[in-house]
C-alpha positions in Angstrom: 19.1 32.0 -17.5 20.8 34.8 -15.6 21.8 34.5 -11.9 19.2 37.1 -10.9 16.4 35.2 -12.8 17.5 31.9 -11.3 17.5 33.4 -7.8 14.1 35.1 -8.2 12.6 31.9 -9.6 13.7 29.7 -6.6 14.1 32.2 -3.7 10.6 31.4 -2.2 11.4 27.6 -2.1 14.8 28.2 -0.6 13.3 30.4 2.1 10.7 27.7 2.8 13.4 25.1 3.0 15.6 27.2 5.4 12.6 28.0 7.6 11.7 24.3 7.8 15.3 23.3 8.6 15.5 26.0 11.3 12.3 24.7 13.0 13.5 21.1 12.9 17.0 22.0 14.2 15.3 23.6 17.3 13.6 20.3 17.9 10.2 21.5 16.8 7.5 19.1 15.5 5.7 20.2 12.3 3.4 18.4 9.8 5.5 20.0 7.1 8.5 17.9 8.1 7.5 15.2 5.6 8.2 17.7 2.8 11.9 18.0 3.7 13.2 15.0 1.5 11.5 16.5 -1.6 12.8 20.0 -0.8 16.2 18.5 -0.2 16.3 16.8 -3.6 15.3 20.0 -5.3 17.9 22.0 -3.4 20.6 19.6 -4.4 19.7 20.1 -8.1 19.7 23.9 -7.6 23.1 23.8 -6.0 24.6 21.6 -8.7 23.1 23.8 -11.4 24.4 27.0 -9.7 27.9 25.6 -9.5 27.7 24.4 -13.1 26.7 27.8 -14.4 29.3 29.6 -12.1 26.7 31.8 -10.5 29.1 33.1 -7.9 30.8 32.1 -4.7 28.2 33.7 -2.4 25.1 32.0 -3.9 26.9 28.6 -4.4 28.1 28.8 -0.8 24.7 29.6 0.7 23.0 26.8 -1.3 25.7 24.3 -0.3 25.4 25.2 3.4 21.7 24.7 3.2 22.1 21.4 1.5 24.4 20.3 4.4 21.9 21.4 7.0 19.1 19.4 5.3 21.3 16.4 4.9 22.2 16.4 8.6 18.6 16.6 9.5 17.7 13.7 7.3 20.6 11.6 8.5 20.3 12.2 12.3 19.6 9.1 14.3 17.0 10.6 16.7 13.6 10.0 15.2 15.0 8.7 12.0 12.9 5.5 12.0 9.7 7.4 12.8 10.6 9.9 10.0 11.0 7.2 7.4 7.7 5.6 8.4 5.9 8.9 8.3 7.4 9.7 4.9 6.4 6.3 3.6 2.8 6.6 4.8 2.2 10.2 4.1 3.9 10.6 0.7 5.9 7.7 -0.9 3.3 5.0 -0.8 0.2 6.9 -2.1 2.3 8.8 -4.6 3.8 5.5 -5.9 0.4 3.9 -6.2 -1.0 6.9 -8.2 2.0 6.8 -10.4 1.1 3.1 -11.2 -2.6 3.7 -11.5 -2.9 1.8 -14.8 -1.3 -1.3 -13.3 -3.4 -0.8 -10.2 -6.6 -0.7 -12.3 -5.5 -3.9 -14.1 -4.8 -5.6 -10.8 -8.2 -4.6 -9.5 -9.9 -6.0 -12.6 -7.9 -9.3 -12.3 -8.8 -9.7 -8.6 -12.4 -8.5 -8.3 -13.5 -9.8 -11.8 -12.8 -13.5 -11.0 -14.1 -13.0 -7.5 -17.5 -11.7 -8.7 -17.6 -14.3 -11.4 -17.1 -17.1 -8.9 -19.8 -15.8 -6.6 -22.2 -15.6 -9.6 -21.2 -19.1 -10.9 -21.7 -20.6 -7.4 -25.2 -19.2 -7.2 -26.3 -21.2 -10.2 -24.1 -24.3 -9.7 -22.6 -25.1 -6.3 -20.2 -27.5 -7.9 -18.0 -24.5 -8.8 -17.4 -24.0 -5.0 -16.4 -27.6 -4.4 -13.9 -27.5 -7.3 -12.0 -24.8 -5.5 -12.5 -25.3 -1.7 -11.3 -28.3 0.2 -12.8 -30.0 3.3 -10.7 -27.9 5.7 -11.7 -24.5 4.2 -15.4 -25.6 4.3 -15.1 -26.7 7.9 -13.7 -23.3 8.8 -16.5 -21.5 7.0 -19.1 -23.7 8.7 -17.6 -22.9 12.1 -17.4 -19.2 11.5 -20.6 -18.6 9.6 -22.8 -21.6 10.7 -25.3 -21.7 13.5 -22.8 -21.6 16.3 -20.9 -18.8 18.0 -18.1 -17.7 15.6 -16.1 -16.1 18.5 -16.0 -19.3 20.5 -15.1 -21.3 17.4 -12.2 -18.9 16.5 -10.9 -19.0 20.1 -11.1 -22.8 20.0 -9.0 -22.7 16.8 -6.5 -20.1 17.7 -6.6 -19.9 21.5 -7.1 -16.1 21.8 -7.8 -12.9 20.0 -4.0 -12.4 19.8 -3.7 -15.9 18.3 -6.2 -14.9 15.6 -4.3 -11.7 14.9 -1.0 -13.6 14.5 -2.7 -16.2 12.2 -4.2 -13.5 9.9 -0.9 -11.7 9.7 1.0 -14.8 8.8 -1.6 -15.9 6.2 -2.5 -12.6 4.5 0.9 -10.9 4.6 2.5 -14.0 3.1 -0.1 -14.0 0.3 0.8 -10.3 -0.5 4.6 -11.0 -0.5 4.3 -14.1 -2.7 2.1 -12.1 -5.1 4.7 -9.3 -5.3 7.5 -11.7 -5.8 5.7 -13.8 -8.4 5.6 -10.8 -10.7 9.3 -11.3 -11.5 8.1 -14.2 -13.8 7.4 -11.7 -16.6 4.1 -10.6 -14.9 2.6 -14.1 -15.4 3.0 -15.0 -11.7 1.3 -11.9 -10.5 -1.5 -12.2 -13.0 -2.2 -15.7 -12.0 -1.9 -15.0 -8.3 -4.3 -12.1 -8.4 -6.9 -14.1 -10.4 -6.4 -17.2 -8.2 -6.9 -15.2 -5.0 -10.0 -13.6 -6.4 -11.4 -17.1 -7.3 -10.7 -18.5 -3.8 -12.3 -15.5 -2.0 -15.2 -15.6 -4.4 -15.7 -19.3 -3.7 -15.7 -18.7 0.0 -18.3 -16.0 -0.4 -20.3 -18.3 -2.6 -20.1 -21.1 -0.1 -21.5 -18.9 2.7 -24.4 -17.9 0.4 -24.9 -21.6 -0.3 -24.7 -23.1 3.2 -24.0 -20.3 5.8 -25.4 -17.2 7.5 -24.8 -14.3 5.1 -25.6 -11.7 7.7 -23.0 -13.1 10.1 -20.5 -13.3 7.2 -20.9 -9.7 6.1 -21.0 -8.4 9.6 -17.6 -10.1 10.2 -15.8 -9.0 7.1 -17.2 -5.5 6.7 -14.8 -3.8 9.2 -11.5 -5.1 7.6 -12.4 -5.9 4.0 -11.3 -2.6 2.6 -7.8 -2.8 4.0 -7.3 -6.5 3.4 -8.6 -6.7 -0.2 -7.0 -3.4 -1.4 -3.7 -4.3 0.3 -3.6 -7.6 -1.5 -4.3 -5.9 -4.8 -1.6 -3.3 -4.2 0.9 -6.1 -3.6 -0.2 -7.6 -6.9 0.4 -4.2 -8.5 4.0 -4.2 -7.2 4.4 -7.7 -8.8 3.1 -6.3 -12.1 5.6 -3.5 -11.9 8.5 -5.9 -11.5 7.2 -8.1 -14.2 6.9 -5.2 -16.6 10.5 -4.4 -16.2 11.4 -8.0 -17.3 9.1 -7.7 -20.3 9.9 -4.1 -21.3 13.4 -3.1 -20.0 13.7 -0.3 -22.6 17.3 0.8 -23.2 18.5 -0.7 -19.9 19.6 -4.2 -19.3 17.0 -6.4 -17.7 19.0 -6.5 -14.5 19.2 -2.7 -14.3 15.5 -2.4 -15.3 14.5 -4.9 -12.6 16.6 -3.0 -10.0 14.9 0.3 -10.9 11.5 -1.3 -10.9 12.3 -2.8 -7.4 12.9 0.7 -6.1 9.6 1.9 -7.6 7.7 -1.1 -6.3 9.1 -1.1 -2.8 6.7 1.6 -1.4 3.9 -0.4 -2.8 5.1 -3.6 -1.1 5.5 -1.8 2.2 2.2 0.0 1.9 0.2 -3.1 0.8 1.6 -5.2 3.6 0.9 -2.4 6.1 -2.7 -2.3 5.0 -3.0 -6.1 5.3 -1.4 -5.8 8.8 -4.0 -3.2 9.8 -6.7 -5.5 8.5 -5.4 -8.4 10.5 -5.5 -6.2 13.7 -9.2 -5.3 13.1 -10.0 -8.9 12.1 -8.3 -10.4 15.2 -9.6 -8.0 17.8 -12.9 -6.4 16.5 -14.5 -8.2 13.6 -15.7 -11.2 15.6 -16.7 -9.2 18.7 -20.4 -8.7 19.4 -22.0 -5.6 18.1 -24.8 -4.1 16.0 -24.8 -5.2 12.4 -25.6 -1.6 11.4 -22.6 -0.3 13.3 -20.4 -2.9 11.7 -21.6 -1.9 8.2 -21.2 1.8 8.9 -17.6 1.3 10.1 -16.9 -0.8 7.0 -18.3 1.9 4.7 -16.4 4.6 6.5 -13.2 2.5 6.1 -13.7 2.2 2.3 -14.2 6.0 2.1 -11.2 6.9 4.3 -9.0 4.5 2.3 -10.1 6.1 -1.0 -9.4 9.6 0.3 -6.0 8.6 1.7 -4.8 6.9 -1.5 -6.2 9.6 -3.8 -5.2 12.7 -1.8 -2.3 12.0 0.5 1.2 13.2 -0.7 -0.1 15.6 -3.3 2.0 18.6 -4.0 5.2 16.8 -5.0 6.2 15.5 -8.4 4.3 12.3 -9.0 5.0 11.3 -12.5 3.0 8.8 -14.5 3.2 5.1 -14.7 3.4 3.0 -17.9 1.1 0.2 -18.8 
């Protein structure tokens, strides 16, 4: 490729990168800022290619200067933490999940399949429930979804809404992290953890159908179920990605393959835990509060829709790649 053809092919993107860098250097706030890391990586590749092909001191110098400007913007301390969080939420996490869509589909099946199976089995024979749940779990379910006031019961258990919030974070986030870490055992740990959590949640649901108030149950869980359940499944997907590197390292050593899989899985772990954290916030401060059943259901349905739109659409425009199964 000639220098002129190379310049004409990439000039528009270079101009976009320079305009974005200029806006950010002036302290401006723009929604396009999340694209800077992607543009920076492409610019680095262009600069290296131009130098390799000896395209001339002028072009190489201009590209190198723009690379330095972008690098300084990405490395500056002011707003760096907020920048990283925004990049994770708006691009890295949803893109990483779509890249691993096959493993995500497998994780969904492993989680929701046993969950639905346990609900169905408990309907015909309650002994399935008692083989999974212990006395403490059933006491909690009776208190929350029995004839009493679930809000008063929960405050008696945890002291306050904030106490409930802390409990849900500790319980649910720890489940997600254990699920991700268990994948290192050649996927077996993540496979078991997903299926086991599905069975436990299905048994809880089956118990409420057997001995509790189903309207109270679904009113309580509707608002946060989307974020909690999908967050747990995404953590399981991260575990499957780690386990796949152990089983199929390809031409890399298993250690190198696991390190690379860890980099790919990290946005999934962060994103899954953030979803579970958000679910705990809703569960602790809103789910048990008084309110219309129809409103609770409407909010729950809206949350499922918003989550689907976010995971399927956010971060598009960059190179996503495709996952392996």
